[in-house]
Structure formats: C-alpha cells, structure tokens
C-alpha positions in Angstrom: -8.1 38.0 -36.4 -10.1 34.8 -35.5 -13.8 34.4 -35.6 -15.4 34.2 -32.1 -17.1 30.9 -33.0 -13.6 29.4 -33.3 -12.8 30.2 -29.7 -15.7 28.0 -28.6 -14.9 24.9 -30.6 -14.0 21.7 -28.6 -12.5 19.5 -31.3 -12.6 15.7 -31.5 -9.6 13.9 -30.2 -8.8 10.7 -32.2 -6.8 7.8 -30.8 -3.1 8.6 -30.5 -0.6 7.5 -33.1 2.8 7.9 -31.5 6.0 7.5 -33.6 8.5 6.8 -30.8 8.4 3.0 -31.3 6.5 0.2 -33.0 3.2 -0.5 -31.2 0.5 -3.1 -31.3 -2.3 -0.6 -32.1 -5.5 -1.5 -30.2 -6.8 2.0 -29.5 -8.8 3.1 -32.6 -11.3 0.3 -33.3 -9.6 -0.5 -36.6 -9.9 -3.9 -38.2 -6.8 -6.1 -37.9 -7.5 -7.9 -41.1 -6.8 -6.7 -44.6 -9.5 -5.5 -47.0 -10.5 -7.7 -50.0 -7.6 -8.4 -52.4 -10.1 -7.5 -55.2 -9.6 -3.9 -54.2 -5.9 -4.0 -55.2 -6.7 -5.3 -58.7 -9.5 -2.7 -59.2 -7.5 0.4 -58.2 -4.5 -0.9 -60.1 -6.5 -0.7 -63.3 -7.8 2.9 -62.9 -7.0 4.9 -66.0 -4.9 8.0 -65.2 -7.4 10.0 -67.3 -10.1 9.1 -64.7 -8.0 10.7 -61.9 -7.7 13.9 -64.0 -11.4 14.3 -64.1 -13.9 15.0 -61.3 -15.6 11.9 -59.9 -19.3 11.2 -59.9 -20.6 13.7 -57.3 -23.4 11.4 -56.3 -21.5 8.1 -56.4 -24.3 6.3 -58.4 -22.4 3.1 -59.1 -21.1 2.9 -55.5 -24.6 3.4 -54.1 -25.9 0.6 -56.3 -23.0 -1.7 -55.1 -23.7 -0.9 -51.5 -27.5 -1.5 -52.0 -26.7 -4.9 -53.6 -24.4 -5.9 -50.8 -27.0 -4.9 -48.1 -29.7 -6.8 -49.9 -27.5 -9.9 -50.2 -26.6 -10.0 -46.5 -29.9 -8.7 -45.1 -28.0 -5.7 -43.7 -25.6 -7.4 -41.4 -22.5 -9.5 -42.3 -23.0 -12.2 -39.6 -26.8 -12.1 -38.7 -28.1 -13.5 -35.5 -30.6 -16.4 -35.8 -33.5 -14.1 -34.8 -32.4 -11.1 -36.9 -35.5 -9.9 -38.9 -35.1 -10.2 -42.7 -35.1 -7.0 -44.6 -38.5 -7.6 -46.1 -37.9 -5.1 -48.9 -35.2 -4.1 -51.3 -32.8 -1.2 -50.5 -32.5 1.0 -53.6 -29.9 3.5 -54.7 -32.2 6.5 -53.8 -32.1 5.4 -50.2 -28.3 5.7 -49.8 -26.1 8.8 -49.3 -22.3 8.5 -49.4 -19.7 10.8 -47.7 -16.1 11.1 -46.8 -16.3 8.8 -43.8 -19.3 8.5 -41.5 -18.0 11.6 -39.7 -18.8 13.8 -42.7 -22.1 12.1 -43.1 -22.9 12.8 -39.4 -21.9 16.5 -39.9 -24.4 16.8 -42.8 -27.0 15.0 -40.6 -26.6 17.5 -37.8 -26.8 20.4 -40.2 -29.8 19.1 -42.1 -32.2 17.9 -39.4 -31.4 19.3 -36.0 -32.4 22.9 -35.0 -31.1 24.8 -32.0 -34.4 25.8 -30.4 -35.0 22.4 -28.8 -32.3 20.0 -27.5 -30.9 17.1 -29.5 -31.1 14.0 -27.3 -28.1 11.6 -27.0 -26.8 9.2 -24.3 -24.3 10.6 -21.9 -21.7 8.3 -23.3 -21.9 7.6 -27.1 -19.7 8.6 -30.0 -17.7 11.6 -28.8 -18.1 13.4 -32.1 -21.7 14.1 -31.3 -21.0 16.9 -28.8 -18.4 18.2 -31.2 -20.9 18.7 -34.0 -23.5 20.0 -31.6 -21.0 22.7 -30.6 -20.0 23.3 -34.2 -23.5 24.0 -35.3 -24.8 25.6 -32.1 -27.2 22.8 -31.2 -28.2 22.3 -27.6 -27.2 18.7 -26.9 -29.0 17.0 -24.0 -27.0 14.1 -22.7 -29.0 11.5 -20.9 -27.2 9.4 -18.2 -26.9 5.7 -18.8 -28.4 3.1 -16.5 -26.1 1.6 -13.9 -25.3 -1.4 -16.2 -24.3 1.1 -19.0 -27.4 0.4 -21.1 -29.4 3.3 -22.6 -32.1 4.8 -20.4 -34.6 4.9 -23.3 -37.5 6.1 -21.2 -35.6 9.2 -20.1 -34.5 9.8 -23.6 -38.0 9.7 -24.9 -39.3 11.9 -22.2 -37.5 15.0 -23.5 -39.1 17.4 -26.0 -36.4 17.4 -28.6 -35.4 18.4 -32.1 -34.1 14.9 -32.8 -32.4 11.9 -31.3 -29.1 10.2 -32.1 -27.2 7.3 -30.6 -24.8 4.6 -31.6 -26.0 1.0 -31.6 -24.0 -0.9 -30.5 -23.0 2.0 -28.3 -19.4 3.4 -28.0 -17.4 3.2 -25.9 -19.5 0.8 -23.8 -20.1 -1.9 -26.4 -23.7 -2.4 -25.2 -26.5 -2.7 -27.7 -30.3 -2.4 -27.9 -32.2 -5.1 -29.8 -34.1 -3.9 -32.9 -37.4 -4.6 -31.1 -36.3 -2.2 -28.3 -35.5 0.5 -30.9 -38.8 -0.1 -32.7 -40.5 0.5 -29.3 -38.7 3.9 -29.1 -39.7 4.7 -32.7 -43.4 4.0 -31.9 -43.3 6.5 -29.1 -41.3 9.1 -30.9 -42.8 12.0 -33.0 -42.9 10.9 -36.7 -41.9 14.4 -37.9 -38.5 14.3 -36.1 -35.5 12.4 -37.4 -34.4 9.5 -35.3 -30.8 8.6 -36.1 -29.2 5.2 -35.3 -25.4 5.1 -35.8 -24.6 1.5 -36.8 -20.9 1.8 -37.1 -20.3 -1.5 -35.2 -23.5 -3.3 -36.1 -21.8 -6.1 -38.2 -20.2 -7.4 -34.9 -23.5 -7.5 -33.1 -25.6 -9.7 -35.4 -28.5 -7.2 -35.5 -29.5 -4.2 -37.6 -32.5 -1.9 -37.6 -32.6 -1.6 -41.4 -35.8 -3.7 -41.7 -37.5 -0.9 -39.7 -36.9 1.5 -42.6 -39.9 0.0 -44.4 -42.2 1.3 -41.6 -40.5 4.4 -40.2 -39.7 7.2 -42.7 -38.1 9.3 -40.0 -35.5 6.6 -39.2 -32.0 7.3 -40.6 -29.2 4.7 -40.3 -25.5 5.7 -40.4 -22.9 3.2 -41.5 -19.1 3.2 -42.1 -16.7 1.1 -44.1 -14.0 1.8 -41.5 -14.8 -1.1 -39.1 -16.0 -4.4 -40.5 -14.9 -3.4 -44.1 -11.3 -2.6 -43.1 -11.5 0.7 -44.9 -10.4 3.2 -42.2 -7.6 4.6 -44.3 -9.8 5.3 -47.3 -12.7 7.2 -45.6 -16.1 6.2 -46.7 -19.4 6.4 -44.8 -23.0 6.3 -45.8 -26.5 6.8 -44.6 -29.6 4.7 -45.4 -33.1 6.1 -45.1 -36.2 7.3 -46.9 -35.5 9.2 -50.2 -36.7 12.4 -48.7 -34.0 12.3 -46.0 -31.4 11.3 -48.5 -32.4 14.3 -50.7 -32.0 16.6 -47.7 -28.4 15.3 -47.1 -27.6 15.7 -50.8 -28.7 19.4 -50.7 -26.4 20.0 -47.7 -23.6 18.1 -49.4 -23.9 20.1 -52.6 -23.8 23.3 -50.5 -20.5 22.3 -49.0 -18.6 19.8 -51.2 -19.9 18.3 -54.4 -17.3 15.5 -54.5 -16.8 13.9 -51.0 -15.9 10.5 -52.4 -13.1 10.5 -54.9 -12.7 8.2 -57.9 -10.1 6.1 -56.2 -12.4 5.6 -53.2 -15.5 4.8 -55.3 -13.6 2.2 -57.4 -12.1 0.5 -54.3 -15.4 0.4 -52.4 -17.3 -1.1 -55.4 -14.7 -3.8 -55.5 -15.1 -4.4 -51.7 -18.9 -4.7 -52.1 -18.3 -7.4 -54.7 -16.4 -9.6 -52.2 -18.8 -9.7 -49.2 -17.8 -13.3 -48.4 -14.3 -12.0 -47.6 -15.7 -9.6 -45.0 -18.1 -12.1 -43.6 -15.1 -14.4 -42.7 -13.1 -11.5 -41.2 -16.1 -10.4 -39.1 -16.5 -13.9 -37.8 -12.9 -14.0 -36.8 -13.2 -10.7 -34.9 -16.3 -11.9 -33.1 -14.7 -15.2 -32.1 -11.5 -13.5 -30.9 -13.6 -11.0 -28.9 -15.6 -13.6 -27.1 -12.5 -15.7 -26.3 -10.6 -12.7 -25.0 -13.5 -11.4 -23.1 -13.8 -14.7 -21.1 -10.1 -15.0 -20.6 -9.9 -11.4 -19.2 -12.9 -12.0 -17.0 -11.4 -15.2 -15.7 -8.3 -13.2 -14.8 -10.2 -10.9 -12.5 -11.0 -8.0 -14.9 -14.4 -6.3 -15.1 -15.6 -6.6 -18.7 -18.7 -4.8 -20.0 -20.5 -7.3 -22.4 -19.8 -6.1 -25.9 -21.5 -6.4 -29.3 -18.7 -4.5 -31.0 -15.0 -5.0 -32.0 -13.8 -3.6 -28.7 -14.2 -4.1 -25.0 -14.5 -1.6 -22.1 -12.7 -3.0 -19.1 -11.5 -2.1 -15.6 -9.7 -3.7 -12.7 -10.7 -3.1 -9.1 -8.2 -0.8 -7.3 -6.5 0.3 -10.5 -7.2 3.7 -12.1 -7.8 3.5 -15.8 -4.9 5.8 -16.6 -2.5 3.5 -14.7 -3.8 0.5 -16.7 -3.3 2.4 -20.0 0.2 3.6 -19.2 1.3 0.2 -17.9 0.1 -1.5 -21.1 1.7 1.2 -23.3 5.1 0.6 -21.7 4.8 -2.9 -23.0 4.4 -1.6 -26.6 0.6 -1.9 -26.8 -1.8 1.0 -27.3 -5.3 0.9 -25.8 -7.7 3.9 -25.3 -8.1 5.8 -22.0 -10.9 8.4 -21.5 -10.3 11.0 -18.8 -14.0 11.4 -18.2 -16.2 10.9 -15.1 -17.9 7.5 -14.7 -15.6 5.7 -17.3 -12.3 7.1 -15.9 -11.4 3.8 -14.4 -11.9 1.9 -17.7 -9.8 1.4 -20.8 -11.2 0.5 -24.2 -9.5 -2.3 -26.1 -9.9 -2.9 -29.8 -10.0 -6.5 -30.8 -7.0 -7.4 -32.9 -5.7 -10.8 -34.1 -5.5 -13.8 -31.9 -1.7 -13.3 -31.5 -2.1 -9.6 -30.6 -4.8 -10.4 -28.0 -2.7 -13.1 -26.4 0.2 -10.7 -26.0 -2.1 -8.2 -24.4 -3.6 -10.8 -22.2 -0.2 -11.8 -20.9 0.5 -8.2 -20.1 -2.8 -7.6 -18.3 -2.5 -10.8 -16.2 0.6 -9.3 -14.6 -0.9 -5.9 -13.8 
C-alpha cells in the first residue's frame, strides 16, 4: 500500500506545543514581539475578490519590497560597526520567495545537490537539512564541530562534495562565522558548486554575507520572515542570489507548486517591509535581553555558549539536559531539549520578553 521511500523517511520534529496548560513558550525561536501594526491595516483592506483569484505566482511586488528593505538596511536590521556595506543594489531578479524558508530549502536541495557526491554540512546545524537529504536521496556528510562548537571550516572544505550548506549563525549552537571567514571559504570552494548560507538568525548577529553576492555567483543566501520579522505564523521565506540560481529555483517551484505565497501573505509581507524601523527596534530589544540574560545565567553558574541569535544553548554541570528541560516545564515554561549525542546535556532557550526571561531566570537559579 505504501511506497518504499516512505518507510525510510525521518521527519522533522518541531518544538512541542502542548495544550494541557498555559506555558511561556521559549522553545521554537519565535519572536516575542508583535509584527508591524501596518500589517493589520493592509490585510483588513484586501478585497474579497482578490482572495477569489490566484495570487501572483512569482510574488513580483513582494520581491520588490524585500529588495527595497534589504537595500535600505544594508542587509541586516542592526548592523555591527564593521559590517561591510552592500556595495551594490539587490534587485527583484535576485530574490525567490517560498512558503517559509523550509520550502525554499527543499527547492534548494532539489535544484542544486546531486546524490553522486556528498553534501557537506556541520554535524550540528538546522535539523531539517538531514531530513531533506533523506527525502531526496542525497548523501549528507556531517562534519563534527570544533570543541568550542565553532565550525571546522578546513574539514568541511577538504571534502569533494556536491555542495555545501550551513546556518550562520548556526543552530542550535548560536555560534557565527564572520563574513570574512565565509569569504575565505568561498575563495577555496569550487565556483561551479552552490554554496548555501542559511541566515535565518542573521539580524540578531549584526553581520550578513549579502555583500559577497557581488563577487561570488555560486553563493546563495536563505532568509526567513519567521524570526526577526515576527512572521512565523504566516510562513514566508526567501533566497537571495545570482539570477541564474533564482531561475533554477523558480523552475523547481513551477514543477511543484505555482503559488507558494498566497495573496494574504504577500499583502502582509509588503506592509511589513514598509515598516522596517519597527523591526529594527524589536531586534534591538531581543539582542539587549539576550545579552543581559546570558550574563545573569553565567553569573548563576550555568554554562552558556556565546550566541549571535535569538536563543541560547546552555548546560549546568552535573545536570542532564532532560532533567533541566523537565524541571523548567513543570514551572510552566517550555525550552527545547535535543536527545542527541554531544548536546544531550544542553537545552536551547529562545529569548522572550524581559519579564519572561526574568521568570525563567528565577526558576533556573533554583535548579
């Protein structure tokens, strides 16, 4: 009755959403702050006739809005002082939109990675990468991290691969490579193979590799509206790269689903892009809360991996990660536990509001 390939699938497991009580939800890297109020006004005025018709399959106006926002900010909402300026203008033909960055990643795996050579990725990165590799029958080569949880870039480059993909900042570690370090990798990497940098959390880091697109046509950058843009419930992701790469993704998309971003989503996202200042302020608040909570937790005896994201990976000597997770959950707060070697003693904590993080800190100090 069932196809053999179904038996071999290992599906992605999202953060739990229990219904037994009201929880402070700090387990899915969502943004604690509301999206721009301009969105509410924009979607309120959508004519019903527009919902009765198919949306723009290629999201032209949305891609223009995203390009305009990226050009305005230089590619990152809260840039570090030494972040390189874009140095060129991002245009509509350099952007591809999809139903969340997960769908965009699926199209990336299908479009660029063959199965005859391994796809290179860090041992610990976004856990959907091995899922898509299995889905498409791609040999995924996981490269162990360094002892401090940074990427072993030399080992990654030493493999004869079909392509490379990693999140920067990385998940669930929160560690990040600087753009100069990634450029060094690109210099050593074959120019005829696609090099994918997943920048889901880049707005919280101060850095982006978008300026490198001017020089490297095999570089593809993946972004999402779910994190810094408070859009997790709407589902919108996008890729930025050379038009040839974007055209390849469009071909794959049109062979699967012509309309990945609906009219409601496109209208809301265009409104969001018109209010970048709102998201800059929210991003600053998350970064500030992260740094304060990180220090407070370290001062309380916890081991905290330095993070450039909206989450922290933490552990406590002598306490298994599962025990930490369960003890915190009993107090009505959800964090993420990964039952995986090397990080089994850690939990991942999403940064919430100051009030939420203070409640969590009070609980963790007692553990």
